KOLLUMRO-264451 format. One line per 10 residues: number of its first residue (from 0); their letters; for each residue x, y, z of C-alpha. Coordinates in nm, 2 decimals, always signed. Example, Ala and Ser with C-alpha at 12.3 -4.5 7.8 and 13.67 -1.06 7.14 Angstrom:
2
0) as) +1.23/-0.45/+0.78 | +1.37/-0.11/+0.71 $
//
This chain:
245
0) mprgtevasf) +7.86/-14.48/-0.11 | +7.84/-14.34/-0.47 | +7.91/-13.97/-0.50 | +7.78/-13.73/-0.76 | +7.51/-13.48/-0.85 | +7.14/-13.56/-0.82 | +6.99/-13.52/-1.16 | +6.65/-13.67/-1.09 | +6.44/-13.84/-0.83 | +6.14/-14.06/-0.83 $
10) atypeaqaav) +5.88/-14.20/-0.59 | +5.91/-14.56/-0.71 | +6.20/-14.78/-0.83 | +6.04/-14.87/-1.16 | +6.02/-14.50/-1.25 | +6.39/-14.45/-1.17 | +6.47/-14.77/-1.37 | +6.27/-14.65/-1.67 | +6.45/-14.31/-1.66 | +6.80/-14.48/-1.66 $
20) dalsddgfpv) +6.68/-14.70/-1.94 | +6.57/-14.40/-2.14 | +6.91/-14.24/-2.10 | +7.07/-14.57/-2.21 | +6.86/-14.57/-2.53 | +6.97/-14.22/-2.60 | +7.34/-14.32/-2.59 | +7.41/-14.16/-2.25 | +7.71/-14.32/-2.06 | +7.50/-14.48/-1.79 $
30) qhlaiigtdl) +7.81/-14.62/-1.62 | +7.83/-14.28/-1.45 | +7.49/-14.31/-1.29 | +7.37/-14.47/-0.97 | +7.02/-14.51/-0.82 | +7.01/-14.44/-0.44 | +6.71/-14.52/-0.23 | +6.66/-14.29/+0.07 | +6.43/-14.30/+0.37 | +6.41/-14.68/+0.38 $
40) rqvehitgrr) +6.10/-14.82/+0.54 | +5.99/-15.18/+0.62 | +5.64/-15.24/+0.49 | +5.44/-15.55/+0.60 | +5.17/-15.65/+0.36 | +4.87/-15.84/+0.52 | +4.77/-16.13/+0.30 | +4.48/-16.28/+0.50 | +4.36/-16.44/+0.82 | +4.51/-16.74/+0.98 $
50) swgraiasga) +4.32/-17.05/+1.09 | +4.38/-17.42/+1.16 | +4.28/-17.51/+0.81 | +4.52/-17.25/+0.66 | +4.80/-17.36/+0.89 | +4.75/-17.73/+0.77 | +4.73/-17.63/+0.40 | +5.04/-17.40/+0.43 | +5.24/-17.67/+0.61 | +5.15/-17.94/+0.36 $
60) gsglwigiff) +5.25/-17.71/+0.07 | +5.59/-17.62/+0.21 | +5.65/-17.98/+0.33 | +5.57/-18.11/-0.02 | +5.85/-17.91/-0.18 | +6.09/-18.02/+0.09 | +5.99/-18.39/+0.03 | +6.03/-18.36/-0.35 | +6.38/-18.21/-0.30 | +6.50/-18.49/-0.08 $
70) aammmflrps) +6.34/-18.75/-0.30 | +6.52/-18.61/-0.61 | +6.85/-18.62/-0.42 | +6.80/-18.98/-0.31 | +6.71/-19.09/-0.67 | +7.02/-18.91/-0.80 | +7.27/-19.03/-0.54 | +7.14/-19.39/-0.48 | +6.95/-19.52/-0.78 | +6.79/-19.86/-0.72 $
80) nstgvtagaa) +6.48/-20.06/-0.79 | +6.31/-19.93/-0.49 | +6.37/-19.57/-0.58 | +6.01/-19.49/-0.64 | +5.91/-19.62/-0.29 | +6.19/-19.43/-0.13 | +6.09/-19.11/-0.32 | +5.73/-19.14/-0.22 | +5.83/-19.20/+0.14 | +6.05/-18.89/+0.13 $
90) vfmgvvwgif) +5.76/-18.68/-0.01 | +5.52/-18.81/+0.25 | +5.76/-18.74/+0.54 | +5.81/-18.39/+0.40 | +5.44/-18.32/+0.40 | +5.40/-18.45/+0.75 | +5.68/-18.25/+0.88 | +5.55/-17.93/+0.72 | +5.21/-17.98/+0.87 | +5.35/-18.05/+1.21 $
100) fqvvsygltr) +5.57/-17.74/+1.20 | +5.29/-17.51/+1.09 | +5.03/-17.65/+1.34 | +5.27/-17.61/+1.63 | +5.37/-17.26/+1.52 | +5.01/-17.15/+1.49 | +4.92/-17.30/+1.83 | +5.19/-17.11/+2.00 | +5.10/-16.77/+1.84 | +4.72/-16.82/+1.83 $
110) gkrdftsfsq) +4.54/-16.50/+1.96 | +4.85/-16.29/+1.91 | +4.91/-16.30/+1.54 | +4.61/-16.45/+1.36 | +4.70/-16.32/+1.02 | +4.95/-16.39/+0.74 | +5.18/-16.14/+0.59 | +5.51/-16.07/+0.42 | +5.76/-15.79/+0.47 | +5.93/-15.57/+0.22 $
120) vvasrysila) +6.19/-15.29/+0.25 | +6.11/-14.99/+0.03 | +6.24/-14.64/-0.01 | +6.02/-14.33/-0.01 | +6.25/-14.17/-0.27 | +6.49/-14.29/-0.54 | +6.75/-14.05/-0.66 | +6.96/-14.08/-0.97 | +7.32/-13.95/-0.91 | +7.56/-13.87/-1.19 $
130) sahaqeaaqa) +7.93/-13.86/-1.13 | +7.99/-13.71/-1.47 | +7.79/-13.53/-1.74 | +7.54/-13.43/-1.47 | +7.40/-13.13/-1.66 | +7.33/-13.34/-1.97 | +7.16/-13.60/-1.77 | +6.95/-13.35/-1.58 | +6.83/-13.18/-1.90 | +6.74/-13.52/-2.06 $
140) lvdvpgnltr) +6.53/-13.62/-1.76 | +6.34/-13.29/-1.71 | +6.03/-13.41/-1.90 | +6.05/-13.77/-1.78 | +5.71/-13.87/-1.61 | +5.74/-13.89/-1.23 | +6.05/-13.67/-1.19 | +6.04/-13.50/-0.85 | +6.33/-13.27/-0.89 | +6.30/-12.89/-0.95 $
150) ggevarraqe) +6.17/-12.84/-1.30 | +6.02/-13.18/-1.31 | +5.66/-13.29/-1.36 | +5.57/-13.27/-0.99 | +5.70/-12.91/-0.97 | +5.48/-12.81/-1.26 | +5.18/-12.98/-1.10 | +5.25/-12.80/-0.77 | +5.26/-12.47/-0.96 | +4.94/-12.54/-1.13 $
160) rraaraearg) +4.77/-12.63/-0.80 | +4.89/-12.30/-0.64 | +4.75/-12.10/-0.94 | +4.42/-12.28/-0.91 | +4.39/-12.21/-0.54 | +4.48/-11.84/-0.60 | +4.22/-11.82/-0.86 | +3.96/-11.98/-0.64 | +4.03/-11.75/-0.35 | +4.02/-11.45/-0.58 $
170) dgptafgsrp) +4.36/-11.32/-0.49 | +4.50/-11.02/-0.66 | +4.39/-10.66/-0.71 | +4.02/-10.57/-0.72 | +3.83/-10.27/-0.84 | +3.79/-10.01/-0.57 | +3.44/-10.02/-0.44 | +3.37/-10.38/-0.53 | +3.34/-10.46/-0.16 | +3.15/-10.25/+0.09 $
180) dekprfgvrl) +3.43/-10.25/+0.36 | +3.72/-10.20/+0.12 | +3.97/-9.92/+0.16 | +4.20/-9.79/-0.11 | +4.55/-9.94/-0.08 | +4.75/-9.76/-0.34 | +4.52/-9.47/-0.44 | +4.21/-9.46/-0.65 | +4.19/-9.41/-1.02 | +3.97/-9.11/-1.08 $
190) aqgedpsryt) +3.75/-9.05/-1.38 | +3.84/-8.75/-1.60 | +3.70/-8.43/-1.44 | +3.62/-8.59/-1.10 | +3.70/-8.39/-0.79 | +3.98/-8.57/-0.59 | +3.90/-8.38/-0.27 | +3.59/-8.60/-0.20 | +3.82/-8.90/-0.14 | +3.98/-8.94/+0.21 $
200) adgpdapgad) +4.21/-9.20/+0.36 | +3.90/-9.40/+0.46 | +3.75/-9.39/+0.11 | +3.49/-9.16/-0.05 | +3.30/-8.91/+0.16 | +2.96/-9.00/+0.28 | +2.72/-8.95/-0.01 | +2.49/-8.65/+0.03 | +2.72/-8.45/+0.26 | +2.81/-8.19/-0.01 $
210) eagaqdpgre) +2.46/-8.17/-0.13 | +2.32/-8.09/+0.22 | +2.56/-7.80/+0.26 | +2.48/-7.66/-0.08 | +2.10/-7.68/-0.01 | +2.12/-7.49/+0.32 | +2.39/-7.22/+0.29 | +2.30/-7.05/+0.62 | +2.34/-7.37/+0.82 | +2.71/-7.34/+0.85 $
220) eaedkaagtp) +2.69/-6.98/+0.97 | +2.43/-7.06/+1.23 | +2.65/-7.34/+1.36 | +2.95/-7.11/+1.38 | +2.75/-6.85/+1.58 | +2.62/-7.11/+1.81 | +2.98/-7.24/+1.87 | +3.11/-6.89/+1.94 | +2.83/-6.78/+2.18 | +3.00/-6.89/+2.50 $
230) gatggsqgps) +3.31/-6.71/+2.41 | +3.12/-6.39/+2.33 | +2.92/-6.40/+2.65 | +3.23/-6.44/+2.86 | +3.39/-6.14/+2.69 | +3.10/-5.91/+2.75 | +3.08/-6.01/+3.12 | +3.45/-5.93/+3.18 | +3.43/-5.55/+3.15 | +3.11/-5.51/+3.34 $
240) taage) +3.25/-5.71/+3.63 | +3.56/-5.50/+3.63 | +3.36/-5.18/+3.63 | +3.15/-5.30/+3.92 | +3.45/-5.36/+4.12 $
//
């Protein structure tokens, strides 16, 4: 297993190959690099539906190439006047064998696998490792399209997406009073000459409270007398009760 420092990573092998080719064009010693595919996965690509006609056609095509191969071998090893007939017979037998094989195979798997496909092993990530001159290679590959490492194109795109989401949500400080239910978080900026006592921890005082007290100056005195009446009555009853006793 190659050892070294990861200088870049890509989602596809052609992108990693293009990055190494770019380093080679710049004169970088690419013999110190290695492309490592991680998270290997087997992918099966579905090419179409299987049927009797497709099975016969596929068998004839594959058998034709087998027959041509054996015909060429016979013509090369045993040349004679009847070489053409022998080659034709070999091709015919190859086609018949291919059709027979495909028809039998389709008959055995019919209803279980009625489609054609081909498999491929791919990696979800291709890393470029450098056993020497890693810093120079990383700096040269920062701006390469498709680079998934920190500081690459994908990181910049992720940062742009986060900034766009934050702007859409309206994150960040807002002017106090822009929302009805907003409370001051870090204090309120007062205008010059404004009285700070009208602001409480829950926000500004209810509008009109100071004006009501200013318009009715005797209201507060009446409320104080009403609140003190029970205490005064209790005090006047105490001495009379004692005298009666």
